[in-house]
C-alpha positions in Angstrom: -62.4 -41.1 -9.8 -60.2 -42.8 -12.3 -56.5 -42.8 -11.8 -54.1 -41.1 -14.2 -50.8 -39.4 -13.4 -49.7 -40.5 -10.0 -47.3 -38.0 -8.5 -48.4 -35.1 -6.3 -46.8 -32.4 -8.6 -48.8 -33.6 -11.6 -52.1 -33.7 -9.6 -51.6 -30.2 -8.2 -50.7 -28.8 -11.6 -53.9 -30.3 -13.0 -55.9 -28.8 -10.2 -54.2 -25.4 -10.7 -54.9 -25.5 -14.4 -58.6 -26.2 -13.9 -58.8 -23.3 -11.4 -56.9 -21.0 -13.8 -59.5 -21.7 -16.5 -62.4 -21.1 -14.2 -60.8 -17.9 -12.9 -59.9 -16.6 -16.3 -63.5 -17.1 -17.5 -64.9 -15.3 -14.4 -62.7 -12.4 -15.1 -63.5 -12.4 -18.9 -67.2 -12.4 -18.1 -66.7 -9.3 -15.8 -64.8 -7.5 -18.6 -67.7 -8.1 -20.9 -70.4 -7.1 -18.4 -68.4 -3.9 -17.6 -68.2 -3.1 -21.3 -64.4 -3.2 -21.3 -64.1 -6.1 -23.8 -65.2 -5.6 -27.4 -67.4 -8.3 -28.9 -68.8 -11.5 -27.4 -67.1 -14.4 -25.8 -68.2 -17.9 -25.0 -67.6 -19.2 -21.5 -65.8 -22.6 -20.9 -66.8 -22.8 -17.2 -67.9 -26.3 -16.3 -65.8 -28.0 -19.0 -62.4 -27.6 -17.4 -61.7 -31.3 -16.9 -61.9 -31.9 -20.6 -59.2 -29.3 -21.6 -56.9 -30.1 -18.7 -57.3 -33.9 -18.9 -56.4 -33.9 -22.5 -53.7 -31.2 -22.6 -51.8 -32.7 -19.6 -51.2 -35.8 -21.8 -49.6 -33.6 -24.5 -46.2 -31.9 -25.0 -45.5 -28.5 -26.4 -44.7 -30.2 -29.7 -48.1 -31.7 -29.9 -50.8 -29.5 -31.6 -54.3 -28.7 -30.8 -57.0 -26.8 -32.7 -59.8 -25.0 -30.8 -63.3 -23.6 -31.0 -65.2 -20.4 -30.4 -65.4 -21.7 -26.8 -61.6 -21.9 -26.7 -60.2 -20.1 -23.6 -60.0 -23.3 -21.7 -58.0 -25.1 -24.4 -55.6 -22.1 -24.6 -54.9 -22.0 -20.9 -54.6 -25.8 -20.6 -52.1 -25.8 -23.4 -49.8 -23.4 -21.5 -50.9 -19.9 -22.3 -50.3 -17.0 -19.8 -53.0 -14.8 -18.4 -51.4 -11.5 -19.4 -51.1 -12.2 -23.1 -54.6 -13.8 -23.1 -56.3 -10.8 -21.4 -54.4 -8.4 -23.7 -55.7 -10.3 -26.7 -59.3 -10.2 -25.4 -59.0 -6.4 -24.9 -57.4 -5.8 -28.4 -54.0 -4.9 -27.0 -50.7 -5.1 -28.8 -49.2 -7.5 -26.3 -51.9 -10.1 -26.9 -51.0 -13.5 -28.5 -52.3 -12.2 -31.9 -51.4 -8.5 -31.4 -54.9 -7.9 -30.3 -56.3 -8.8 -33.7 -57.7 -12.3 -32.9 -59.7 -11.6 -29.8 -61.7 -14.2 -28.0 -62.7 -16.4 -30.9 -59.4 -16.4 -32.8 -56.8 -16.6 -30.1 -53.7 -18.8 -30.8 -50.5 -19.6 -29.1 -48.2 -21.3 -31.5 -45.3 -21.5 -29.0 -47.3 -24.1 -27.1 -48.7 -25.9 -30.1 -52.1 -24.1 -30.0 -52.9 -23.6 -33.7 -55.8 -21.4 -32.8 -59.5 -21.0 -32.0 -62.0 -20.9 -34.8 -65.3 -19.0 -34.9 -66.6 -21.3 -37.6 -68.4 -24.3 -36.1 -66.1 -27.3 -37.0 -63.8 -24.9 -38.8 -60.6 -26.4 -37.5 -61.3 -30.0 -38.4 -59.4 -29.7 -41.7 -56.6 -27.8 -40.0 -56.1 -30.5 -37.3 -56.2 -33.3 -39.9 -53.7 -31.4 -42.1 -51.4 -31.0 -39.0 -51.5 -34.7 -38.5 -50.8 -35.4 -42.1 -47.8 -33.0 -41.9 -46.4 -35.0 -38.9 -46.7 -38.2 -40.8 -45.2 -37.0 -44.0 -42.2 -35.4 -42.2 -41.7 -38.5 -39.9 -42.4 -36.5 -36.8 -44.0 -38.1 -33.7 -46.3 -35.2 -32.6 -50.0 -35.8 -32.2 -52.8 -33.3 -33.0 -56.0 -33.0 -30.9 -59.0 -31.5 -32.6 -61.5 -30.0 -30.1 -65.1 -29.4 -31.3 -68.6 -29.5 -29.9 -71.5 -31.9 -30.4 -73.1 -29.4 -32.8 -70.1 -29.6 -35.1 -70.8 -33.3 -35.7 -73.4 -32.1 -38.3 -70.6 -30.5 -40.4 -69.8 -32.4 -43.5 -66.2 -31.5 -43.3 -65.8 -33.8 -40.3 -66.8 -36.9 -42.3 -64.4 -35.9 -45.1 -61.4 -35.5 -42.8 -62.3 -38.6 -40.8 -62.2 -40.6 -43.9 -58.8 -39.3 -44.9 -57.4 -39.8 -41.4 -58.6 -43.4 -41.2 -57.3 -44.2 -44.7 -53.9 -42.7 -43.9 -53.7 -43.7 -40.2 -53.0 -40.1 -39.1 -51.9 -39.2 -35.6 -55.0 -37.1 -34.8 -57.5 -37.4 -31.9 -61.0 -36.0 -32.5 -62.3 -34.7 -29.1 -66.0 -34.0 -29.1 -67.0 -31.9 -26.1 -70.6 -32.9 -25.8 -72.0 -30.4 -23.4 -75.6 -31.3 -24.0 -76.6 -28.4 -26.2 -75.9 -27.1 -29.7 -76.4 -23.4 -29.1 -80.0 -23.4 -27.7 -81.1 -26.9 -28.8 -80.6 -30.2 -26.9 -78.1 -32.5 -28.5 -80.6 -35.4 -28.9 -82.7 -33.0 -31.0 -80.0 -32.3 -33.5 -77.9 -35.5 -33.5 -79.6 -38.7 -34.6 -78.2 -42.0 -33.4 -74.9 -42.4 -31.5 -72.1 -39.8 -32.0 -69.4 -42.4 -31.4 -71.0 -44.6 -34.1 -70.3 -41.9 -36.6 -66.5 -42.3 -36.1 -66.8 -46.1 -35.9 -68.4 -46.1 -39.3 -65.0 -45.0 -40.7 -63.2 -47.7 -38.7 -62.0 -45.2 -36.1 -61.7 -46.5 -32.6 -64.2 -44.4 -30.5 -64.5 -43.9 -26.7 -67.0 -42.1 -24.4 -65.7 -40.7 -21.1 -67.0 -38.7 -18.2 -65.8 -35.2 -19.1 -66.2 -34.0 -15.5 -63.6 -36.5 -14.3 -60.2 -35.0 -15.1 -58.3 -38.2 -14.2 -60.5 -40.4 -16.4 -60.0 -38.0 -19.3 -56.3 -37.9 -18.7 -55.8 -41.6 -18.3 -57.7 -42.3 -21.6 -55.9 -39.6 -23.5 -52.4 -40.7 -22.3 -53.1 -44.2 -23.8 -54.5 -42.9 -27.1 -51.6 -40.3 -27.5 -49.0 -43.0 -27.0 -50.7 -45.3 -29.5 -51.1 -42.4 -32.0 -47.3 -41.7 -31.8 -46.8 -45.4 -32.9 -49.0 -44.9 -35.9 -52.2 -46.5 -34.5 -54.4 -43.4 -35.0 -56.8 -41.8 -35.6 -59.0 -41.9 -32.5 -62.3 -40.3 -31.4 -63.4 -39.3 -27.9 -66.8 -38.2 -26.9 -66.5 -36.2 -23.6 -69.7 -35.8 -21.6 -69.6 -32.4 -20.0 -71.7 -29.2 -19.4 -71.4 -25.5 -19.8 -72.5 -23.4 -16.9 -73.2 -20.2 -18.8 -75.3 -19.7 -21.9 -74.1 -20.2 -25.4 -72.4 -16.8 -25.2 -72.1 -14.1 -22.5 -75.3 -12.4 -23.7 -77.4 -15.6 -23.4 -78.5 -14.9 -19.8 -82.2 -15.9 -19.7 -81.9 -19.6 -20.6 -85.0 -21.1 -19.1 -86.7 -21.4 -22.5 -84.3 -24.2 -23.4 -82.9 -25.5 -20.1 -84.0 -25.3 -16.5 -82.3 -23.7 -13.5 -82.7 -27.0 -11.7 -80.6 -28.7 -14.4 -77.9 -26.1 -14.1 -77.9 -26.3 -10.3 -77.6 -30.1 -10.4 -74.5 -29.9 -12.6 -72.9 -27.2 -10.6 -73.5 -28.7 -7.2 -73.1 -32.4 -7.9 -70.9 -32.8 -11.0 -68.6 -29.8 -10.9 -65.1 -31.0 -12.1 -63.1 -28.7 -9.8 -65.1 -29.6 -6.7 -64.9 -33.3 -7.5 -61.1 -33.2 -8.0 -60.5 -31.1 -5.0 -62.4 -33.6 -2.8 -60.3 -36.4 -4.3 -57.1 -34.6 -3.6 -58.0 -34.1 0.0 -59.5 -37.5 0.6 -56.5 -39.2 -0.8 -54.1 -37.1 1.3 -52.5 -35.5 -1.8 -53.2 -32.0 -0.6 -54.7 -30.4 2.4 -57.6 -27.9 2.4 -55.1 -25.2 3.3 -52.9 -26.1 0.3 -55.9 -26.0 -2.0 -57.0 -22.6 -0.7 -53.4 -21.3 -1.3 -53.6 -22.4 -4.9 -56.9 -20.7 -5.4 -55.7 -17.5 -3.8 -52.5 -17.5 -5.9 -54.5 -17.9 -9.1 -57.0 -15.2 -8.2 -54.0 -12.8 -7.5 -52.4 -13.7 -10.8 -55.6 -13.1 -12.7 -56.3 -9.7 -11.0 -52.8 -8.5 -11.8 -53.1 -9.7 -15.4 -56.4 -7.9 -15.9 -55.0 -4.7 -14.5 -51.9 -5.1 -16.8 -54.1 -5.7 -19.9 -56.3 -2.7 -19.1 -53.3 -0.4 -19.0 -51.5 -1.9 -22.0 -51.2 -0.1 -25.3 -53.3 -0.8 -28.4 -51.4 -1.7 -31.6 -50.5 1.3 -33.8 -52.9 2.0 -36.7 -50.2 1.1 -39.3 -50.3 -2.5 -38.2 -53.8 -3.0 -39.6 -52.5 -4.9 -42.6 -49.7 -6.7 -40.9 -49.9 -10.5 -40.5 -52.6 -10.8 -43.1 -50.6 -12.5 -45.8 -47.4 -14.5 -45.7 -44.4 -13.0 -47.4 
């Protein structure tokens, strides 16, 4: 694996964050299957190294925009289980008072400007955030997460042109998980995805999205350069989603095989890979790793129970937070 942050505390925090994302998603899936959660959700399991590798290179002052598959980004940027599960269940203590749900969750206190149910819908928001930083003379950086399918959105080309012309501190992070809903990426995206950014004079990189240290090392360098006015940048992160497009997409063999899924889970899992690295390098013992796993499981179970018992917002809040005063 590539090398990134070097002290034990950083490494163990990165591992814990990846496990927190996986555990959150496992619990969210169970809430859906047990009919306790309204609406659909889109699992991030398998892509944890992308969110953690990038967000560990950011501060709370740095911003991100997210996608309909956004739980991982939210956790990686500092969100807490209780408020997230409350949001998914429509409870008043959720990050958006229970009104955003899975696909519109946001956590402004940690710089998460929000998930977006529209494919590519946050591209303009992220670029606007970067323009705000430049106009105000601030040094924060904005990361725009989106999937490979969103590269077909015309908005992306418009904002990349603006970002390149104005040297904005924004990093466009394309999570290429191999599929645009139910269609293979190569069947919907002609040519090279990185070349699309390069056409605007934007420096583009491709990285193994299952290697959290490789992702973190690259992002640290690009964030530092973006703070100095050298942006924008583009990263294509090669990753994989273990579940279907959404929680109801269970029978997937008509568009991808079980053998393919098994290969990614057994041979390219980001958490298993990082765990093996931590143990082989003497950074953590198997016992320490298991203690982290158990702690996260306990926290998640307690948060789910808390959210299930929490109150719904009162009916008179239905028109609150709709318009700015």
